N, C-alpha and C positions, 0 to 999 in steps of 0.2 A: 504494500500500500504506500502511495506517495503521501508523505506527511507534511502538511503545511504548518510551519512553525508560527505560532501566535504568541503574543505577550500574555502575561498573566491577566492583565486588564481586559484584553480582547477575549480571552477564554471565559473569564467571569461574566462578561457582558453577553456572550453567546449563550451561556447557560441561563442567565437571567431572562433573556428574551424568549426562551423555550418554555412555554406555558405548561408543558407536560411534566416538568421536573420540579419537585417540591420536597423540602426536607428540613432536617435539623443539623445544626453545627454544635458539637460538644467538644470544647477544647480546655485542656488542663496544662498549664505551664506556657510561658512565653507569650501570654496575652492571647487575644482572639484574632490572630494574624491572618488566618484563612478566611474567616467570616468577614473580616474587614474589607477584603478585596471586593466582595459582592455588594457591600454597602457603598463602597467608594465609587464604583462605576455606574451606579444607578440601576433602577429596576429591580432591586432586591425583593420587593414585596411579592414578586411573581415566583420567587425561589425559596425564600427563607420562611419556614414555619416557626422556628425557634432557634435562639442561640443560648447556650448555657456554658458557664465556666465555674465548675465546682472546685475552687482552689483549696479551701479548707479541708484537711484530711477527714475530719469528723463528718463534714457535710458530704464529701465524696463517698465515704463509707456508707452513710445513711441512704444515699441514692443507689449506688452500684454494688454495695456489699463490701465487706472487709477484704483486704489483700495485704500480703507481706511486702510487695514492692509496687509502688504507685506508677513508676515508669516501666511498664511491663506489657507483654502480650496479653496476659490474663486481665489486666485492668482495661486495656483497649477493647477486648472482646466483650467484657461485661458492659462497657459503655455502649457499644454498638447494639448489643442485644436488647438492653433496657430501653434505649431511646427509640429503636425501630419498633419494638412492640408497642410502646406508648404512642408513637405516631400513628400506627394502624388503628389502635383503639379509639383515638380521638378523631381521626380524619378519614378513615377508609370508607365509611358509609357515605359521607358527604362529598368527598373528592376522588374516591378510588376509581370512578369511571372515567375521569379525565386526567388523572395525575399518576405518574410513577413516583413512588416515594423513595427517599434515600436518607441515610444518616452518615455524616462525616464526623469522625472523632480523632483526636490525638491526645497523647499524654507525653509530655516533653520535659526534659531538664536542660535548660540552656546555661551557658557560662554566666555567673553572676557573683555578687559579693559573697554570698553564702555557699555557692556551688562553684568551686574553682576547677572542677574536673571538666573534661571534654563534654560538649553538649551532644545530646542524643535523644531520640524519641521514637515512639511508635505512632504511625498514622494508618487509618483504615477507612474504608467506605463500604457500607452495606446498601445495596440499591436494587430496585426492580428494573429489569430490562424490558418488561412488558406490563401493560396495565393489569393490576391485581395478580401479577405473577409472583412466583417464589423469589426470594432475594438471592443475589450473588454477592460476593465479597472479595475485596482485595486488602491485604495487610502488607505494610512495609516497615522496615526498621531503618532509620537514617542516623548517620553521624554528621553533626554540624561542625565544620572545620574552621569557620571564621573565628578570629580572636575576640572581636567585639560583640557584646550582647545584642546590640541593635541589628548587626549584620546577620547574626544567627536567626533573629526573629524574622527579618526580611526573607531569608532563604527558606525558612519554614513556611511562611505564607505562600511563596511561589510554588514550593513543592506540593503543598496541599491543593492549590488550584490545579496544578498539573495532574495530580492523582484523580481529582473529581472529574475533570474534563476528559481524561483518558478513559475512565470507567464508563462515561456516557457515550463518547463518540469513537472510541478505539477498542472497545471490548471484543470485537470480532477479530482483532489482530494484536494479540498479546505482545508480539515482538516489537511492533511499532509503539505500542503503549509504553513499554519499558523504556525505549529510547526517548520518548517524549517527556519522561519524568525530569529530564535535565534541561528542558526548554527554559531559556533565560537564566540558566545556572551553569556552573562548571564543576568538574570533579574536584577542583581545588577548594570548593566551598561546601560541598555535600558528598556523602557517600551513602549509597543504598546497598546495604550488605545482606538484605533478606527481602524476598517478595513471595507472597502466597496468594494464589487464585483459588476460588471455590465457588460452586453454584452453577446453575444451568447456563449462564452466559459464558462459562468457561469449561463446558463439558468436554471439549477436546484438548484442553490444556494439560500438559505434564509439568508439574512443578520442578521436576529435576532439570528439565530443559530450560525452565525459566531461570534457575540458578546459574546455568551455563551462560545464558544471555546477559545476565547482570555483569558477568566478568567480561564477556566478549565485547559488550557495548561500552565498557569503561565506567560503569557506575560503581564498581568495587573491584578490588584486586583478588578477592576470594569469596566464595559463597558455599554454603553447606546444605546437605539434605540427609535425612535418615535413611536407613535401609528400606523403610516402607515408602520412601519417596516424599516425606513430609519436609517442607522447608523449615529450617531452624536458624536461629541467630547465634552468633559466636558465644555470647555471654550465657545464653541458655544452656549451652553444652559444656563450656570449659570452666565456668566459675569455680575457682578453688579446686580444680582437678589437675592431676598429672596427665600428661599427654604423650602417647606414642603414635608416630605417624610413619606411613610407608608410601613412597611415591612409586607409581608404576603406570604402564599403559593398560594393564588388565585386559589384554586382548589375545587370548582370554586369561583368566586367573589360572595358574598352574599349581601343581603340587609344590614346586620350588618356591613360588611366590608365597604360598601359605606357610611353608616351612620357615622361610625367613621371618615372617611376622610372628609366628607362634614361638619360635626359639628366642627371638628378641624380647617378646613379652615376658617369657619366663625369667629372663635376666633382669628386665626392667623392674618388675614387681619386687625383686629381692634387694633393690637398692635401699640403703638405710633411710634416705629422705623421702622415699615413696611409701614406706611403712606398710607394705603389703596391701595397700588400698588399690582396688581396681582402677586403672587409668582409663581415660577416654582413648579409644583407638580410632584413628582417622586414616582412611585410604584416600590418597590425593591423586587427582588427575590434573595434569598441567595443560594449558592451552596449546603449548608447543607440541605436546604429544597427541593432541586431538586434531591438529591442523595438517591438512595435505595441500601443499601449494599455499594458496591464500584462503582456502575455504575449510569449514568444519562440516563434516558429515553428521548431521543431527541423528540420523538413524543409527549410525555406528556408535555414537556416544551413548544412546539409550540402550543399545545392545550391551555395552560394557557395564552400564549401570544395572541392568537386569541381572547380569551374572554376579554382581556384588551383593545382591539382596540376600541370598542364603547365608552369607557370612554375618549378617546382623550388625554391620559396622556403619558408622557415619561416614559419608563421602564428602570430600572437599574438592571443589573445582577452583583452580587458582591460575593467576597470571604471573606467578613467581618462578622465574627461571632458576634463580639461585636459592639454595637451601637456607642460607642465613637470613634472607628476607622473609621467608615463611616462618622461621623460628622467631624472628623479631615480631612478626604480626601476631603469632600465637601468644607471645609474652605480654601483649596488651591486655589479654583477658585472663591470664593465670600467672601466678608467680611460682607455681609448683614446677617440678622437674619436667623436662621435655626430652623425649627419646626419639631417635630416628633409626629405623631398621632399613638396611641397605646392603647391596652386594659390594664386595671389595673393589670391583672395577670403578665404582663411583667415587672412590677416594681421590681419583685423578681430578675430578671436578672440584672437590672440596679444597684441594691444595694447588689449584692453578690460579696464579695471580690475575689472569685476564678475566676471570669471573667476578672480579671485585672492582668497585668504583673508588677512585682515589678520594672523592669527596666524602666517602664514608669511612675513610681511614685505610683503604686498600685491603689487602688480605688479612692483616692483623685486626683491623676494625670489623671486618666481616666475621672472622672467627670469634671475636668477642661477642658479637650478636648471637652466633650459632650456639655458643656454650654458656650463654648468660644465666639461665634460670636455676640450676645448671642444665645444659643440654648434653646429651650423650649419644654417641654413634655406636650402634651394634652392627658389627661387620660380619656378613655371611661370606664364606669362601666362594671364589669365582674360578671356574675352570677355563683356561685359555685353550681353545681347540687348536690353535696354530702351534703353540709351544708345548702343550701338554702340562704346563705348570699350573698349579693351584695357587691362586693369589689370596693372601689373607692380610689382615692389618699388621701382622707381625713381619711379613716379608715384603710388604708394599715398598716399591722402589722410590722412596722420597728423595727429592733433589738435595744436594749437599747443604745448601744454605738454610734449609728448613729442618735438618735432621734433629737439632737440639729442641726446637719447638715441638716437633712430632713426638720425640721421646718424652717430653714433659706431658703432653696430652695423653700418651699411652700410660705412663707411670701413674698418673692421677686418675686413670680410668674414665677419662672423657671419651676415649676411643677404645672399644673392647671387641675382641674377636668373639664370635659365637662358636664355642668348641664342639657342640653336639649336633652338628649339621648332618643331613642325610646325604650320603655319597651318591645315591641314585638320582638326587635332584640336580646335581651339578651339570648334567648333560642336557637338561631341559631348556629349550628356548621357545618363547611364546610365538615368535615369527614362524618357526618350523611347524608348530601345531596349527597355526592359523591356515597355513597352506594345505595341511592335511584335512582340516575341517571342510575347506572349500572343495577339495578334490574328492571327498567321499572316502578317504582313507581312515578307517575306524581305529587305527592304532593310536590316534591322538587321545583316545578316551582313558588310557591307562596312566597318562601324565597329568590328568585334570581331576580335581576332587569330584566324587560321584554326584554330589548335589549340584555342582556347576554343570556337569555333563548333562544331567536331566533338564536343566533350564535351557541350555543351548539347543538340545534336541526338541524339546516341547515347544519352544518359541521360534525355532529355526533361525537362530542368531548367527551372525558372522558368515552368512551364506552357506550354512550347513545344508548338505544334500541328504 
């Protein structure tokens, strides 16, 4: 769809002039910045049934019910549900035949005298796409990156108008809707790190693909979804949790991939500062690994996501080429240990200076970010078919001027070999298996976990014949 970019004022006026759209604005935090646009441009009487701003916590709890965290998905959903039901109770009989109803809500914490942390918030809209039809819903989480409070408020107002306008006029094209969220804004001002679509207006939308599109279109550097395909926000998953992640193309998941993860997890939970507590396990797919030429094959991405479902792990889609930047991003949301499960061949990337930016302190600065929390690398042996040599952390050929640094990291257990690897797994290569899957050669099945084999065959993934 060709998207004509309109200003926030133009979008608000277009909605005000549409007599079919009528609803409520409920905003907590940062003022009533979204509703303000609709009053500012004129004609708001045709759109606004009510505005409410329940700032006081006791008042908010009395209306929407108690909550542990006021800036949360739970509070946003309570606001949407309560206000939408109330709107129908009061107006459905008198206006339902000529109006589609909506509720826009947000709950936000901006930078202020009492709140010195980064501004962030939850925004959502529940709306009817047809007269007296069932509602659909969009939820987003935003980080507001401006330093000044008034700039954060301004960005919030524009983002809210973009969300409402997109729900009304772009709901048949979710990809265009996502891109339009940044109209009149830039990624330097806001980051949208989660989006979730639900309801009949989005019957064909897969929220896993929407997470990918957030990253692809530059609204965020990384987005997450659960094994069940549910969009989740970083803080919901990582708050006060240790994290172990594994990067891969997962095309397909192999016995070797799974052995790397499971053996690393066994070591990670034994670390004294992990205290035996179950960590969050993330499987990361990088845009670079998903891109062929200049394009991403969405069907191929969803095939990979389908094969990860039986593992029950949260999936991360990122635009981080370098490991240390992902570790730094994770450390925004948890101060607990971070582990990385990887094959020994990937150590070449970790210790290659060209992978680091001098503005970030070069290789030393990058390693500082990687091992900050602390971070630890769990290294699985890698069999080099050309030489027959098995590469490990112990015999990795580090360049002479980094030998002392490498020895320090090894001696302090920041880099650890995985000693109990499966020798049969060392000869498995996912690229070879993918060729066999497409060629109808059933020998691939013995190198892939049985649950994954079943998914590939039942859904005919990766061109299985």
